VOTI-902582 format. One record per residue: x, y, z of N, C-alpha, C in turn; chain. Coordinates in pm, whole numbers, plus 50000, padded with zeros to 5 digits. Layout:
{nX: X nY: Y nZ: Z caX: X caY: Y caZ: Z cX: X cY: Y cZ: Z unit: A}
...
//
This chain:
{nX: 07519 nY: 66438 nZ: 63500 caX: 07569 caY: 66455 caZ: 63622 cX: 07614 cY: 66586 cZ: 63595 unit: A}
{nX: 07544 nY: 66695 nZ: 63702 caX: 07628 caY: 66841 caZ: 63704 cX: 07752 cY: 66836 cZ: 63763 unit: A}
{nX: 07803 nY: 66940 nZ: 63731 caX: 07934 caY: 66966 caZ: 63843 cX: 07906 cY: 66974 cZ: 63982 unit: A}
{nX: 07772 nY: 67030 nZ: 64053 caX: 07754 caY: 67040 caZ: 64182 cX: 07687 cY: 66931 cZ: 64233 unit: A}
{nX: 07638 nY: 66808 nZ: 64130 caX: 07655 caY: 66686 caZ: 64233 cX: 07771 cY: 66581 cZ: 64262 unit: A}
{nX: 07854 nY: 66622 nZ: 64106 caX: 07989 caY: 66586 caZ: 64152 cX: 08087 cY: 66590 cZ: 64233 unit: A}
{nX: 08070 nY: 66751 nZ: 64273 caX: 08168 caY: 66815 caZ: 64378 cX: 08102 cY: 66783 cZ: 64524 unit: A}
{nX: 07962 nY: 66712 nZ: 64512 caX: 07931 caY: 66680 caZ: 64666 cX: 07951 cY: 66547 cZ: 64699 unit: A}
{nX: 07976 nY: 66466 nZ: 64549 caX: 08015 caY: 66324 caZ: 64586 cX: 08155 cY: 66304 cZ: 64624 unit: A}
{nX: 08239 nY: 66429 nZ: 64577 caX: 08395 caY: 66402 caZ: 64583 cX: 08386 cY: 66434 cZ: 64688 unit: A}
{nX: 08364 nY: 66551 nZ: 64778 caX: 08395 caY: 66584 caZ: 64886 cX: 08320 cY: 66472 cZ: 65019 unit: A}
{nX: 08192 nY: 66446 nZ: 65011 caX: 08130 caY: 66326 caZ: 65049 cX: 08233 cY: 66184 cZ: 65065 unit: A}
{nX: 08273 nY: 66117 nZ: 64959 caX: 08341 caY: 65968 caZ: 64953 cX: 08476 cY: 66019 cZ: 64882 unit: A}
{nX: 08570 nY: 66073 nZ: 64927 caX: 08694 caY: 66146 caZ: 64855 cX: 08782 cY: 65985 cZ: 64864 unit: A}
{nX: 08727 nY: 65897 nZ: 64909 caX: 08842 caY: 65727 caZ: 64902 cX: 08726 cY: 65677 cZ: 64854 unit: A}
{nX: 08624 nY: 65694 nZ: 64799 caX: 08589 caY: 65602 caZ: 64680 cX: 08532 cY: 65633 cZ: 64524 unit: A}
{nX: 08624 nY: 65742 nZ: 64505 caX: 08639 caY: 65790 caZ: 64377 cX: 08804 cY: 65782 cZ: 64348 unit: A}
{nX: 08753 nY: 65712 nZ: 64211 caX: 08871 caY: 65676 caZ: 64137 cX: 08880 cY: 65816 cZ: 64009 unit: A}
{nX: 09017 nY: 65827 nZ: 64007 caX: 09057 caY: 65956 caZ: 63920 cX: 09156 cY: 65922 cZ: 63860 unit: A}
{nX: 09134 nY: 65888 nZ: 63712 caX: 09271 caY: 65857 caZ: 63603 cX: 09268 cY: 65989 cZ: 63516 unit: A}
{nX: 09388 nY: 66033 nZ: 63494 caX: 09408 caY: 66119 caZ: 63410 cX: 09406 cY: 66068 cZ: 63263 unit: A}
{nX: 09329 nY: 66086 nZ: 63177 caX: 09294 caY: 66018 caZ: 63039 cX: 09442 cY: 65989 cZ: 62971 unit: A}
{nX: 09526 nY: 66091 nZ: 62995 caX: 09676 caY: 66088 caZ: 62887 cX: 09726 cY: 65914 cZ: 62965 unit: A}
{nX: 09703 nY: 65879 nZ: 63087 caX: 09763 caY: 65788 caZ: 63108 cX: 09675 cY: 65640 cZ: 63049 unit: A}
{nX: 09571 nY: 65643 nZ: 63025 caX: 09458 caY: 65552 caZ: 62971 cX: 09459 cY: 65547 cZ: 62818 unit: A}
{nX: 09479 nY: 65659 nZ: 62783 caX: 09478 caY: 65672 caZ: 62612 cX: 09573 cY: 65564 cZ: 62533 unit: A}
{nX: 09537 nY: 65507 nZ: 62458 caX: 09554 caY: 65419 caZ: 62360 cX: 09618 cY: 65502 cZ: 62232 unit: A}
{nX: 09483 nY: 65557 nZ: 62192 caX: 09499 caY: 65616 caZ: 62083 cX: 09387 cY: 65773 cZ: 62025 unit: A}
{nX: 09430 nY: 65835 nZ: 61972 caX: 09270 caY: 65910 caZ: 61914 cX: 09320 cY: 65976 cZ: 61771 unit: A}
{nX: 09177 nY: 65995 nZ: 61724 caX: 09171 caY: 66083 caZ: 61590 cX: 09095 cY: 66191 cZ: 61610 unit: A}
{nX: 09159 nY: 66258 nZ: 61535 caX: 09059 caY: 66431 caZ: 61494 cX: 08973 cY: 66423 cZ: 61439 unit: A}
{nX: 08817 nY: 66463 nZ: 61486 caX: 08739 caY: 66484 caZ: 61421 cX: 08738 cY: 66571 cZ: 61294 unit: A}
{nX: 08609 nY: 66543 nZ: 61189 caX: 08635 caY: 66627 caZ: 61089 cX: 08494 cY: 66624 cZ: 61029 unit: A}
{nX: 08462 nY: 66810 nZ: 61000 caX: 08315 caY: 66793 caZ: 60936 cX: 08201 cY: 66766 cZ: 61088 unit: A}
{nX: 08100 nY: 66655 nZ: 61004 caX: 07995 caY: 66577 caZ: 61084 cX: 08086 cY: 66464 cZ: 61180 unit: A}
{nX: 08216 nY: 66398 nZ: 61143 caX: 08246 caY: 66327 caZ: 61235 cX: 08313 cY: 66362 cZ: 61358 unit: A}
{nX: 08284 nY: 66313 nZ: 61426 caX: 08343 caY: 66310 caZ: 61589 cX: 08494 cY: 66270 cZ: 61631 unit: A}
{nX: 08568 nY: 66311 nZ: 61647 caX: 08651 caY: 66292 caZ: 61698 cX: 08672 cY: 66156 cZ: 61789 unit: A}
{nX: 08816 nY: 66086 nZ: 61792 caX: 08783 caY: 65964 caZ: 61888 cX: 08902 cY: 65928 cZ: 61991 unit: A}
{nX: 08876 nY: 65890 nZ: 62117 caX: 08968 caY: 65861 caZ: 62209 cX: 08967 cY: 65702 cZ: 62250 unit: A}
{nX: 09028 nY: 65642 nZ: 62235 caX: 09037 caY: 65493 caZ: 62272 cX: 09145 cY: 65458 cZ: 62353 unit: A}
{nX: 09044 nY: 65427 nZ: 62474 caX: 09100 caY: 65423 caZ: 62634 cX: 09148 cY: 65299 cZ: 62660 unit: A}
{nX: 09232 nY: 65252 nZ: 62772 caX: 09259 caY: 65134 caZ: 62855 cX: 09182 cY: 65168 cZ: 62957 unit: A}
{nX: 09094 nY: 65044 nZ: 62997 caX: 09062 caY: 65010 caZ: 63082 cX: 09034 cY: 64900 cZ: 63178 unit: A}
{nX: 09054 nY: 64863 nZ: 63298 caX: 09013 caY: 64742 caZ: 63368 cX: 08874 cY: 64647 cZ: 63310 unit: A}
{nX: 08880 nY: 64537 nZ: 63287 caX: 08761 caY: 64497 caZ: 63256 cX: 08615 cY: 64470 cZ: 63302 unit: A}
{nX: 08631 nY: 64488 nZ: 63469 caX: 08566 caY: 64539 caZ: 63575 cX: 08480 cY: 64684 cZ: 63528 unit: A}
{nX: 08546 nY: 64779 nZ: 63464 caX: 08472 caY: 64886 caZ: 63393 cX: 08410 cY: 64843 cZ: 63282 unit: A}
{nX: 08470 nY: 64761 nZ: 63162 caX: 08420 caY: 64763 caZ: 63062 cX: 08286 cY: 64687 cZ: 63095 unit: A}
{nX: 08281 nY: 64572 nZ: 63176 caX: 08169 caY: 64462 caZ: 63225 cX: 08061 cY: 64568 cZ: 63229 unit: A}
{nX: 08092 nY: 64695 nZ: 63351 caX: 07986 caY: 64799 caZ: 63426 cX: 07913 cY: 64862 cZ: 63316 unit: A}
{nX: 08015 nY: 64909 nZ: 63236 caX: 07951 caY: 65026 caZ: 63105 cX: 07904 cY: 64898 cZ: 63001 unit: A}
{nX: 07872 nY: 64773 nZ: 63004 caX: 07802 caY: 64696 caZ: 62893 cX: 07717 cY: 64635 cZ: 62957 unit: A}
{nX: 07682 nY: 64626 nZ: 63134 caX: 07588 caY: 64578 caZ: 63193 cX: 07435 cY: 64659 cZ: 63213 unit: A}
{nX: 07364 nY: 64611 nZ: 63285 caX: 07231 caY: 64655 caZ: 63322 cX: 07267 cY: 64777 cZ: 63355 unit: A}
{nX: 07200 nY: 64901 nZ: 63278 caX: 07198 caY: 65052 caZ: 63261 cX: 07157 cY: 65075 cZ: 63411 unit: A}
{nX: 07069 nY: 64993 nZ: 63489 caX: 07040 caY: 65066 caZ: 63623 cX: 07123 cY: 65010 cZ: 63708 unit: A}
{nX: 07257 nY: 64944 nZ: 63709 caX: 07354 caY: 64895 caZ: 63805 cX: 07455 cY: 64930 cZ: 63748 unit: A}
{nX: 07470 nY: 65065 nZ: 63678 caX: 07592 caY: 65106 caZ: 63602 cX: 07648 cY: 65201 cZ: 63690 unit: A}
{nX: 07801 nY: 65205 nZ: 63686 caX: 07860 caY: 65307 caZ: 63787 cX: 07855 cY: 65433 cZ: 63659 unit: A}
{nX: 07889 nY: 65533 nZ: 63756 caX: 07896 caY: 65658 caZ: 63633 cX: 08066 cY: 65701 cZ: 63638 unit: A}
{nX: 08092 nY: 65691 nZ: 63525 caX: 08242 caY: 65708 caZ: 63445 cX: 08237 cY: 65841 cZ: 63349 unit: A}
{nX: 08273 nY: 65947 nZ: 63378 caX: 08311 caY: 66074 caZ: 63299 cX: 08424 cY: 66119 cZ: 63266 unit: A}
{nX: 08417 nY: 66175 nZ: 63230 caX: 08537 caY: 66288 caZ: 63173 cX: 08509 cY: 66426 cZ: 63196 unit: A}
{nX: 08620 nY: 66482 nZ: 63279 caX: 08583 caY: 66608 caZ: 63314 cX: 08743 cY: 66687 cZ: 63292 unit: A}
{nX: 08671 nY: 66838 nZ: 63231 caX: 08769 caY: 66932 caZ: 63140 cX: 08783 cY: 67037 cZ: 63254 unit: A}
{nX: 08941 nY: 67023 nZ: 63300 caX: 08967 caY: 67127 caZ: 63376 cX: 09079 cY: 67231 cZ: 63303 unit: A}
{nX: 09005 nY: 67357 nZ: 63280 caX: 09122 caY: 67441 caZ: 63212 cX: 09242 cY: 67473 cZ: 63233 unit: A}
{nX: 09325 nY: 67503 nZ: 63144 caX: 09473 caY: 67510 caZ: 63141 cX: 09501 cY: 67635 cZ: 63265 unit: A}
{nX: 09400 nY: 67721 nZ: 63245 caX: 09371 caY: 67888 caZ: 63367 cX: 09382 cY: 67807 cZ: 63487 unit: A}
{nX: 09316 nY: 67762 nZ: 63513 caX: 09277 caY: 67676 caZ: 63647 cX: 09351 cY: 67598 cZ: 63732 unit: A}
{nX: 09401 nY: 67502 nZ: 63646 caX: 09530 caY: 67429 caZ: 63687 cX: 09659 cY: 67531 cZ: 63768 unit: A}
{nX: 09644 nY: 67618 nZ: 63687 caX: 09825 caY: 67671 caZ: 63711 cX: 09793 cY: 67775 cZ: 63828 unit: A}
{nX: 09656 nY: 67818 nZ: 63884 caX: 09612 caY: 67884 caZ: 64008 cX: 09584 cY: 67785 cZ: 64101 unit: A}
{nX: 09616 nY: 67686 nZ: 64135 caX: 09568 caY: 67540 caZ: 64222 cX: 09584 cY: 67649 cZ: 64395 unit: A}
{nX: 09699 nY: 67702 nZ: 64393 caX: 09724 caY: 67749 caZ: 64474 cX: 09694 cY: 67865 cZ: 64526 unit: A}
{nX: 09612 nY: 67951 nZ: 64444 caX: 09620 caY: 68114 caZ: 64479 cX: 09451 cY: 68119 cZ: 64523 unit: A}
{nX: 09452 nY: 68216 nZ: 64614 caX: 09350 caY: 68254 caZ: 64673 cX: 09250 cY: 68319 cZ: 64615 unit: A}
{nX: 09274 nY: 68382 nZ: 64541 caX: 09213 caY: 68451 caZ: 64448 cX: 09142 cY: 68371 cZ: 64336 unit: A}
{nX: 08993 nY: 68381 nZ: 64334 caX: 08908 caY: 68315 caZ: 64204 cX: 08915 cY: 68408 cZ: 64118 unit: A}
{nX: 08906 nY: 68331 nZ: 63988 caX: 08925 caY: 68430 caZ: 63832 cX: 08755 cY: 68449 cZ: 63827 unit: A}
{nX: 08703 nY: 68617 nZ: 63783 caX: 08587 caY: 68647 caZ: 63715 cX: 08546 cY: 68565 cZ: 63576 unit: A}
{nX: 08465 nY: 68510 nZ: 63609 caX: 08395 caY: 68441 caZ: 63467 cX: 08407 cY: 68325 cZ: 63479 unit: A}
{nX: 08493 nY: 68268 nZ: 63554 caX: 08493 caY: 68112 caZ: 63560 cX: 08418 cY: 68034 cZ: 63659 unit: A}
//
């Protein structure tokens, strides 16, 4: 899913989207090294796990979205930073 599609869905269905900050669900983490990726261990309701493990044609979308710190600090500013 690209950012434009995500933004459209968030605007059209704001009450149907659940946002959970990763730090609230984080149980454990390990940094990666070399060819080995880092690992995040997240707590999730059983219904989410069943959805992820179920029929691919019936799965919901679960995303990790990164918002750079510079943008978070400018939430109230009317000025849009160039290059972001």
